[in-house]
Every structure is written in C-alpha cells, then in structure tokens.
Legacy VTK file of the C-alpha trace (Angstrom):
# vtk DataFile Version 3.0
C-alpha trace
ASCII
DATASET POLYDATA
POINTS 119 float
12.105 -9.873 49.837
11.224 -10.286 46.304
8.367 -12.036 45.165
9.298 -14.403 41.749
7.032 -15.980 39.426
7.771 -19.618 40.549
5.739 -19.569 43.807
2.845 -17.884 42.103
2.745 -20.830 39.701
2.946 -23.264 42.259
0.213 -21.811 44.256
-2.009 -22.022 41.001
-1.187 -25.569 40.698
1.252 -25.066 37.820
4.679 -26.934 38.051
7.370 -24.067 36.697
8.879 -27.067 34.778
5.577 -27.648 33.055
5.323 -23.919 32.208
6.579 -21.588 29.549
6.415 -17.517 30.165
6.161 -15.457 27.181
6.237 -11.497 27.296
5.083 -10.331 24.076
6.127 -7.192 22.672
4.215 -4.582 20.425
5.591 -4.879 16.879
3.481 -3.684 13.513
5.324 -6.688 11.399
7.953 -8.947 11.973
11.204 -8.430 9.809
12.106 -12.137 9.487
8.569 -13.539 8.445
6.380 -10.291 7.345
3.760 -11.470 9.642
1.842 -9.001 11.506
2.230 -8.392 15.078
0.325 -7.104 18.047
-0.429 -3.731 19.852
-2.329 -2.194 22.405
-5.628 -2.475 20.578
-5.354 -6.101 19.809
-8.066 -8.178 20.260
-8.058 -11.479 22.396
-8.416 -13.808 19.036
-5.871 -11.842 17.650
-3.129 -12.291 20.452
-3.975 -16.057 20.358
-3.489 -16.361 16.668
-0.035 -14.274 17.301
0.935 -16.587 20.383
0.272 -19.620 18.138
2.805 -18.867 15.692
6.501 -19.479 16.829
9.764 -19.937 15.207
11.046 -23.568 14.309
14.420 -22.677 14.945
15.322 -24.207 18.634
17.676 -21.439 19.424
14.744 -19.004 19.356
11.722 -21.108 20.544
11.878 -24.372 22.334
11.892 -27.597 20.350
9.633 -29.474 22.908
7.556 -26.483 24.481
5.963 -27.330 27.551
2.277 -27.944 28.018
1.380 -24.440 29.555
2.171 -21.146 28.280
2.031 -18.083 30.627
1.471 -15.413 28.326
2.281 -11.661 29.474
1.785 -8.656 27.112
4.115 -5.531 27.346
2.755 -2.561 29.918
5.356 -0.119 29.301
9.082 0.400 30.148
9.880 -3.072 31.808
6.565 -4.354 33.013
4.216 -6.787 31.339
0.832 -7.464 32.194
-0.408 -11.285 32.489
-2.874 -11.990 29.728
-3.805 -15.389 30.016
-2.730 -18.998 30.494
-2.870 -21.084 27.677
-2.847 -24.890 27.280
-0.488 -26.187 24.267
-2.406 -29.272 22.783
0.377 -29.695 20.204
2.155 -28.365 17.013
-0.506 -28.359 13.988
2.077 -27.042 11.289
5.837 -26.484 10.807
7.068 -25.356 7.467
10.466 -25.068 8.562
10.426 -21.243 9.644
6.951 -21.233 11.431
5.456 -23.686 14.040
1.623 -23.141 14.499
0.389 -24.491 17.816
-3.201 -25.366 19.121
-4.279 -23.787 22.216
-7.041 -23.497 24.560
-7.587 -20.881 27.173
-6.845 -22.581 30.531
-8.414 -21.335 34.023
-5.108 -21.382 35.602
-4.434 -18.327 37.127
-7.933 -16.668 35.893
-8.213 -14.470 38.706
-4.837 -12.749 37.993
-5.614 -11.801 34.532
-5.045 -8.140 33.423
-4.322 -7.680 37.223
-0.683 -9.629 37.657
1.929 -7.184 36.475
5.712 -8.312 36.224
8.725 -6.657 35.860
LINES 1 120
119 0 1 2 3 4 5 6 7 8 9 10 11 12 13 14 15 16 17 18 19 20 21 22 23 24 25 26 27 28 29 30 31 32 33 34 35 36 37 38 39 40 41 42 43 44 45 46 47 48 49 50 51 52 53 54 55 56 57 58 59 60 61 62 63 64 65 66 67 68 69 70 71 72 73 74 75 76 77 78 79 80 81 82 83 84 85 86 87 88 89 90 91 92 93 94 95 96 97 98 99 100 101 102 103 104 105 106 107 108 109 110 111 112 113 114 115 116 117 118
C-alpha cells in the first residue's frame, strides 16, 4: 500500500481541497520572465519571495488558488522535501504576466518540515 499526501494533509487538519501542492525545481533564471530562480543554497526569504510570484496565466497557475500552499523543494531525481506550508492571504499585485501573493508561514505540518520526502 502506498502512502499518499492526502492522508498526511488530513491528519494535519488540512482539507486537500483547500490546499495546493507546489514542487519547486532549481532554476537560475526563468526564461519567460527573466526573474531569478532558487537553488540549493537559497534562504527561506528567497524561497518565500520566489513562491509568492506566480504566472497570471490560468493554464499555468490556478486563477483562484486555495488558502494553503504546501511547498516542496527538489531533493534530487523525482523526490522533493517539504519546505513549509504557507497561508495565502491574497493576491497583492497582478501585472497581467505575474501575480504576487501575500503569505504567512503556517504551523501546519511544522513537525515534518525538511523531514517529509515525496516522490
């Protein structure tokens, strides 16, 4: 039997319908925007800033993203490690190409930060 993310979220009091899982890959610079990416040495502030900027195109990113974002960072191969759960407090900017969101770090899954690895 395979353990999936849904029961882990539910055990932490997170409704999977109110959560968006994101797996960040390492990229030096985004070709479409020229914005800097993240790498293995990125700070928490850099990862938070990187996560807060998303595409305004609904085919790439949901038009109405949920309240909680479960953020994973590439670990290697097809694996990723839980970085944090963020609470989306809303969109603060939209220039038609990029949307910027306001976040606070949630305590959801805090005991699994940097410990939970998914494939």
